[in-house]
Every structure is written in structure tokens, then in C-alpha cells.
C-alpha positions in Angstrom: 114.9 -111.8 -102.3 112.2 -111.7 -105.0 112.0 -112.3 -108.7 109.7 -109.3 -109.0 110.6 -105.6 -108.6 110.0 -104.4 -105.0 107.4 -101.7 -104.8 107.0 -101.3 -101.0 109.2 -101.7 -97.9 107.4 -102.6 -94.7 109.1 -102.2 -91.3 108.6 -103.4 -87.8 108.8 -100.4 -85.4 110.5 -101.0 -82.1 114.0 -102.5 -82.5 113.9 -101.9 -86.3 113.2 -98.3 -87.0 113.2 -96.8 -83.5 115.2 -97.5 -80.4 112.3 -97.2 -77.9 113.9 -99.2 -75.1 114.8 -96.3 -72.9 111.2 -94.9 -72.8 109.7 -98.4 -72.3 112.1 -99.0 -69.5 111.0 -95.8 -67.7 107.4 -97.1 -67.9 108.2 -100.6 -66.6 110.2 -99.1 -63.8 107.3 -96.9 -62.8 105.1 -100.1 -62.6 107.9 -101.6 -60.4 108.0 -98.5 -58.2 104.2 -98.8 -57.6 104.9 -102.3 -56.3 108.0 -101.1 -54.2 110.1 -103.4 -56.4 113.7 -103.0 -57.6 114.0 -101.2 -61.0 115.5 -102.9 -64.0 118.6 -101.8 -65.8 118.6 -101.0 -69.5 121.2 -103.7 -70.2 118.9 -106.4 -68.6 115.7 -104.9 -70.1 116.8 -104.1 -73.7 117.0 -107.7 -75.2 113.3 -108.4 -74.6 111.7 -105.2 -75.8 110.6 -106.7 -79.2 108.8 -109.5 -77.4 106.1 -107.0 -76.2 104.5 -105.7 -73.0 103.8 -109.1 -71.5 107.4 -110.2 -71.9 108.6 -107.0 -70.3 106.3 -107.6 -67.3 107.4 -111.2 -67.1 111.0 -110.0 -66.7 110.0 -107.3 -64.2 107.7 -109.6 -62.1 109.0 -113.2 -62.5 107.1 -114.3 -59.4 103.7 -113.3 -60.7 101.6 -115.6 -62.8 100.4 -114.6 -66.3 97.0 -113.5 -65.2 98.5 -111.2 -62.5 100.9 -109.7 -65.0 98.1 -109.1 -67.5 96.4 -106.9 -65.0 99.5 -104.7 -65.0 99.5 -104.1 -68.8 97.1 -101.1 -68.7 99.3 -99.3 -66.2 102.4 -100.0 -68.2 100.8 -98.7 -71.4 99.4 -95.6 -69.5 102.8 -94.8 -68.1 104.5 -95.3 -71.5 101.9 -93.1 -73.3 102.6 -90.1 -70.9 106.3 -90.0 -72.0 106.3 -92.0 -75.2 109.2 -90.5 -77.1 111.3 -88.5 -74.6 114.4 -90.7 -75.1 113.4 -92.7 -78.2 115.2 -92.1 -81.5 115.6 -93.6 -84.9 118.5 -96.1 -85.1 121.6 -94.8 -86.9 121.1 -94.9 -90.6 117.3 -95.2 -90.5 116.6 -91.7 -91.6 119.0 -92.0 -94.5 117.5 -95.3 -95.5 113.9 -93.9 -95.6 115.0 -90.9 -97.7 116.7 -93.3 -100.2 113.6 -95.4 -100.4 111.5 -92.4 -101.1 114.0 -91.1 -103.7 113.8 -94.5 -105.4 110.1 -94.0 -105.9 109.0 -96.7 -103.4 106.5 -96.4 -100.6 107.3 -97.6 -97.1 105.1 -98.4 -94.1 105.0 -99.8 -90.6 103.5 -103.1 -89.4 103.9 -103.5 -85.6 102.4 -105.3 -82.7 102.5 -102.1 -80.7 98.9 -100.8 -80.2 98.1 -98.5 -83.1 97.5 -95.4 -81.1 100.8 -95.6 -79.4 102.6 -96.5 -82.6 101.1 -93.4 -84.3 102.5 -91.2 -81.4 105.9 -92.6 -81.9 105.8 -92.1 -85.7 104.6 -88.5 -85.1 107.5 -87.9 -82.7 109.9 -89.2 -85.4 108.4 -86.8 -87.9 107.2 -89.5 -90.2 103.4 -89.1 -90.1 103.2 -87.6 -93.6 105.7 -90.0 -95.1 104.6 -93.4 -93.8 102.3 -94.8 -96.4 100.5 -97.1 -93.9 100.7 -98.0 -90.2 99.1 -101.3 -89.0 99.2 -101.8 -85.3 98.8 -104.8 -83.0 95.1 -103.9 -82.4 94.3 -102.7 -85.9 93.0 -106.2 -86.9 91.9 -109.2 -84.9 95.2 -111.0 -85.5 98.8 -109.8 -85.2 102.3 -111.2 -85.9 103.2 -114.0 -86.4 99.9 -114.2 -88.2 100.3 -112.8 -91.7 97.0 -110.8 -91.6 98.7 -107.4 -90.9 101.1 -107.7 -93.7 98.4 -108.8 -96.2 96.2 -106.0 -95.0 99.1 -103.5 -95.7 99.7 -104.8 -99.2 96.0 -104.7 -100.0 95.7 -101.1 -98.8 98.7 -100.1 -100.8 97.5 -101.9 -103.9 100.6 -104.1 -104.1 101.3 -107.8 -103.5 103.5 -109.6 -100.9 105.8 -110.7 -103.7 106.5 -107.0 -104.6 107.0 -106.0 -100.9 109.6 -106.8 -98.3 109.3 -106.9 -94.5 112.2 -105.8 -92.2 112.1 -106.7 -88.6 114.2 -107.8 -85.6 112.2 -110.6 -84.1 111.5 -114.2 -85.2 107.8 -113.4 -85.3 108.5 -110.9 -88.1 110.1 -113.6 -90.2 107.3 -116.0 -89.5 104.6 -113.5 -90.5 106.4 -112.6 -93.7 106.9 -116.2 -94.6 103.2 -116.9 -94.0 102.3 -114.0 -96.2 104.6 -115.0 -99.0 106.7 -111.9 -98.6 110.5 -111.6 -98.6 111.9 -110.9 -95.2 115.0 -109.2 -93.8 116.3 -109.4 -90.3 117.5 -106.1 -88.7 120.5 -107.4 -86.6 120.8 -104.1 -84.7 117.5 -104.8 -83.0 116.5 -106.4 -79.7 117.5 -110.0 -79.1 118.0 -112.3 -76.1 121.3 -114.2 -75.8 119.7 -117.4 -76.9 118.1 -116.0 -80.0 119.8 -117.2 -83.3 118.6 -115.2 -86.3 120.4 -117.5 -88.6 117.8 -120.2 -87.8 114.8 -118.0 -88.4 114.6 -118.6 -92.1 114.7 -115.0 -93.3 115.8 -114.2 -96.9 118.5 -111.8 -95.7 120.1 -110.4 -92.5 121.6 -106.9 -92.4 123.8 -105.3 -89.7 123.1 -101.7 -90.6 120.0 -100.0 -92.1 121.7 -98.8 -95.3 122.7 -102.4 -96.2 119.0 -102.7 -97.2 119.7 -100.5 -100.2 122.0 -103.2 -101.7 119.6 -106.0 -100.9 116.9 -104.2 -102.8 119.1 -103.1 -105.6 118.5 -106.2 -107.8 114.8 -105.6 -107.7 114.6 -101.8 -108.2 117.8 -100.8 -109.9 121.0 -99.9 -108.1 121.3 -96.6 -109.9 118.2 -95.3 -108.1 120.2 -95.1 -104.9 
């Protein structure tokens, strides 16, 4: 992972900390209903959630071109904001992981491509607003993942370095951003992936199948006894 002790754990949001697919599906299906189109099922929709709003709309409206789908993004986000966390919940093990990170004396934060205002509402709904050390959204800066700017910004704000941080995410862009920032990366295998995605080829430092496995991955850097 890193030859230096880890001081901060940064997380992606959707598909890593929070299972937001059910609420996002409701929003997408409301956009489809406006067009008198057939709704999507959760099984079909879930794998592309981490790819973002445009990927969701590409799945929902395959016959529209990119410009036409872009015009639907505001409606999708508006629908989502009205019921942003009615069915969303933290993945199993996430709450325990965050408590263990805090007990170990580390800080943790969120770096997501979700618009910052929406991300803050999700974080508030999860009860994390006073615990999350920093939240960087997709529109917080001019650039977003896979660009490393968000991760570097988070490190600077927390007065730490990429080498003393780790980024956990479920999408290839998360690994790309971490690598570009010089930050160790961990793939959350419980997240959203399409059938053709192969995390073993993304170049991450580690992959974990359950959130609490991160404790063991961090132990060499911060001391196993702290967990």
C-alpha cells in the first residue's frame, strides 16, 4: 500500500459507501415516464450507477444522441433531489468501518463525481455530516475524476499528502485518479460494475470484498492494535 503511515482515508460515495441505486432508479424511471417509455429494472440499472448521470440516461434512452440526453440531465437530478435518500443506505459493514477508522485516530472524507450539493444531502441522510472531514463533489472544482485534482485538493485541505492517504472506490476512474495523484488505491468489489468490467486490470493496490477488510489492508501502516 504505502511505505508511510496512513493518516486519511478518502472514499467514493455511490457504490462504495452508499447503495444509492434504488433512489437513482426512481429518478431515471420518472424521466422515462415523462417520455411515456418503459421503466428500467434495478437489475439492469444497478451495474452502471457509478458511471454517472449520462451513463444512466444512455441506458434509459439508447436511441437518443448525446446532446439530446444531456438535455435530460437537469430533470434527472431534480427528480433525484426530491427523494434523494428514501431507499439509499450504507453498504453492510460501512458504518463499522467508519467507526474503526475514527477510533484509530484517522480522518476520513468523500471525493465523488456526484454534484456537491446532492452529495451533501446524501451524507446528511446517512448521519455523517459532522464526521466526514471533507467532501469534494464533481462540481467543487473545474476537473473531476479520473483527473487527480479532487484528491489533491482533499489532501491539501486536510494538511496531509497523497502518500499518507488512501482512496477507496468501485470504478476504474477512481483508480486512475488515485494513481495520477500518487495515492494508494483500493477497489470496493461490492460496488457497481458492468459484466465486462475487470477490476483486476485496473491497476489498484488492493481489492476488497467487504468494507471491514480495509482494516487489515491499513493495519501495516497505522498499527493493527488500533483496530
